[in-house]
N, CA, C and O of each residue as an XYZ file, in Angstrom:
200
protein
N      79.451    173.792    -50.799
C      79.512    174.895    -51.695
C      79.773    174.325    -53.033
O      79.200    174.720    -54.049
N      80.759    173.274    -52.997
C      81.057    172.852    -54.457
C      79.725    172.217    -55.017
O      79.408    172.411    -56.190
N      78.921    171.431    -54.139
C      77.842    170.756    -54.875
C      76.824    171.839    -55.275
O      76.344    171.772    -56.407
N      76.395    172.981    -54.320
C      75.449    173.807    -54.752
C      75.907    174.614    -56.366
O      75.204    174.977    -57.309
N      77.251    174.664    -56.152
C      77.685    175.559    -57.423
C      77.732    174.522    -58.758
O      77.231    174.852    -59.833
N      78.322    173.382    -58.568
C      78.481    172.586    -59.873
C      77.433    171.662    -60.197
O      77.246    171.294    -61.356
N      76.699    171.247    -59.168
C      75.396    170.140    -59.379
C      74.174    170.822    -59.261
O      73.280    170.400    -59.994
N      73.902    171.783    -58.516
C      72.657    172.487    -58.429
C      72.529    173.649    -59.298
O      71.405    174.025    -59.630
N      73.669    174.307    -59.731
C      73.730    175.459    -60.743
C      73.497    176.624    -60.118
O      72.972    177.526    -60.770
N      73.843    176.837    -58.715
C      73.655    178.110    -58.072
C      74.795    179.123    -58.515
O      75.933    178.692    -58.704
N      74.518    180.358    -58.668
C      75.673    181.349    -58.893
C      76.255    181.684    -57.617
O      75.664    181.392    -56.577
N      77.435    182.309    -57.617
C      78.063    182.563    -56.484
C      77.131    183.468    -55.722
O      76.831    183.118    -54.580
N      76.707    184.422    -56.136
C      75.877    185.414    -55.445
C      74.709    184.795    -54.949
O      74.261    185.224    -53.886
N      74.126    183.855    -55.529
C      72.987    183.257    -54.861
C      73.428    182.271    -53.681
O      72.625    181.858    -52.844
N      74.667    181.964    -53.697
C      75.147    181.049    -52.614
C      75.590    182.072    -51.444
O      75.389    181.741    -50.275
N      76.060    183.043    -51.683
C      76.262    184.209    -50.729
C      75.208    184.702    -50.134
O      75.231    185.003    -48.941
N      74.125    184.847    -50.913
C      72.798    185.405    -50.234
C      72.287    184.377    -49.198
O      71.816    184.750    -48.123
N      72.388    183.100    -49.537
C      71.693    181.949    -48.762
C      72.410    181.944    -47.492
O      71.834    181.920    -46.404
N      73.897    181.971    -47.673
C      74.803    181.738    -46.556
C      74.920    183.027    -45.728
O      75.220    182.933    -44.538
N      74.734    184.039    -46.204
C      74.850    185.473    -45.488
C      76.357    185.767    -45.403
O      76.870    186.235    -44.386
N      77.155    185.419    -46.705
C      78.490    185.794    -46.555
C      78.767    186.603    -47.854
O      77.935    186.514    -48.757
N      79.831    187.362    -48.020
C      80.231    188.015    -49.218
C      80.385    187.204    -50.372
O      80.741    186.045    -50.161
N      80.195    187.556    -51.540
C      80.381    186.633    -52.708
C      81.884    186.336    -52.881
O      82.216    185.242    -53.338
N      82.771    187.217    -52.553
C      84.249    186.918    -52.572
C      84.488    185.831    -51.656
O      85.305    184.996    -52.045
N      83.956    185.652    -50.520
C      83.991    184.559    -49.700
C      83.703    183.263    -50.263
O      84.375    182.250    -50.069
N      82.567    183.361    -51.038
C      82.176    182.193    -51.805
C      83.107    181.684    -52.780
O      83.305    180.476    -52.914
N      83.793    182.735    -53.593
C      84.618    182.467    -54.604
C      85.941    181.683    -53.872
O      86.420    180.591    -54.178
N      86.354    182.599    -52.825
C      87.381    181.873    -52.225
C      87.419    180.438    -51.627
O      88.337    179.620    -51.690
N      86.162    180.325    -51.014
C      85.770    178.851    -50.588
C      85.792    177.889    -51.873
O      86.391    176.815    -51.818
N      85.207    178.254    -52.880
C      85.206    177.487    -54.136
C      86.609    177.119    -54.444
O      86.876    175.924    -54.567
N      87.586    178.066    -54.590
C      88.694    177.893    -54.948
C      89.593    177.016    -54.036
O      90.446    176.275    -54.525
N      89.386    177.115    -52.711
C      89.966    176.225    -51.693
C      89.377    174.662    -51.753
O      90.037    173.643    -51.546
N      88.173    174.732    -52.042
C      87.402    173.296    -52.169
C      88.034    172.589    -53.447
O      88.342    171.397    -53.421
N      88.194    173.325    -54.471
C      88.849    172.752    -55.683
C      90.148    172.132    -55.599
O      90.505    171.098    -56.162
N      90.907    172.980    -54.728
C      92.290    172.591    -54.500
C      92.347    171.495    -53.610
O      93.262    170.696    -53.806
N      91.528    171.271    -52.627
C      91.421    170.273    -51.638
C      90.939    168.845    -52.352
O      91.471    167.748    -52.180
N      89.887    169.121    -53.129
C      89.573    167.813    -53.877
C      90.568    167.448    -54.943
O      90.522    166.324    -55.443
N      91.513    168.378    -55.341
C      92.615    168.028    -56.327
C      93.664    167.345    -55.307
O      94.281    166.322    -55.601
N      93.755    167.797    -54.483
C      94.856    167.078    -53.573
C      94.434    165.626    -53.131
O      95.245    164.702    -53.072
N      93.143    165.506    -52.837
C      92.529    164.245    -52.307
C      92.566    163.188    -53.396
O      93.042    162.074    -53.182
N      92.032    163.570    -54.622
C      92.089    162.607    -55.753
C      93.351    162.579    -56.413
O      93.417    161.928    -57.456
N      94.465    163.227    -55.952
C      95.676    163.189    -56.679
C      95.903    163.328    -58.032
O      96.783    162.802    -58.714
N      94.915    164.182    -58.395
C      94.882    164.508    -59.912
C      95.714    165.646    -60.295
O      96.128    166.454    -59.464
N      95.979    165.721    -61.616
C      96.657    166.885    -62.144
C      95.533    167.767    -62.847
O      94.331    167.526    -62.734
N      96.051    168.783    -63.564
C      94.968    169.572    -64.281
C      94.042    168.726    -65.257
O      94.433    167.750    -65.898
N      92.772    169.241    -65.271
C      91.914    168.532    -66.231
C      92.358    168.694    -67.606
O      92.522    169.824    -68.066
N      92.574    167.598    -68.326
C      92.909    167.843    -69.866
C      91.886    167.293    -70.654
O      91.596    166.098    -70.606
N      91.286    168.172    -71.430
C      90.205    167.923    -72.296
C      90.685    167.478    -73.716
O      91.338    168.267    -74.399
N      90.408    166.362    -74.125
C      90.922    165.846    -75.382
C      90.046    166.478    -76.606
O      88.826    166.637    -76.581
N      90.846    166.776    -77.589
C      90.152    167.432    -78.668
C      89.744    166.617    -79.620
O      89.139    167.062    -80.596
């Protein structure tokens, strides 16, 4: 799901339609996936330099 959203550019509604789940489920899974990646990578919040 992370790949579809960030790399392929699918919207949450499109992913939901393909997977046959509610859009809210896609948002929840994306949030959980981001949190898991953050734990795995041991990172902190992304800081963009100006």
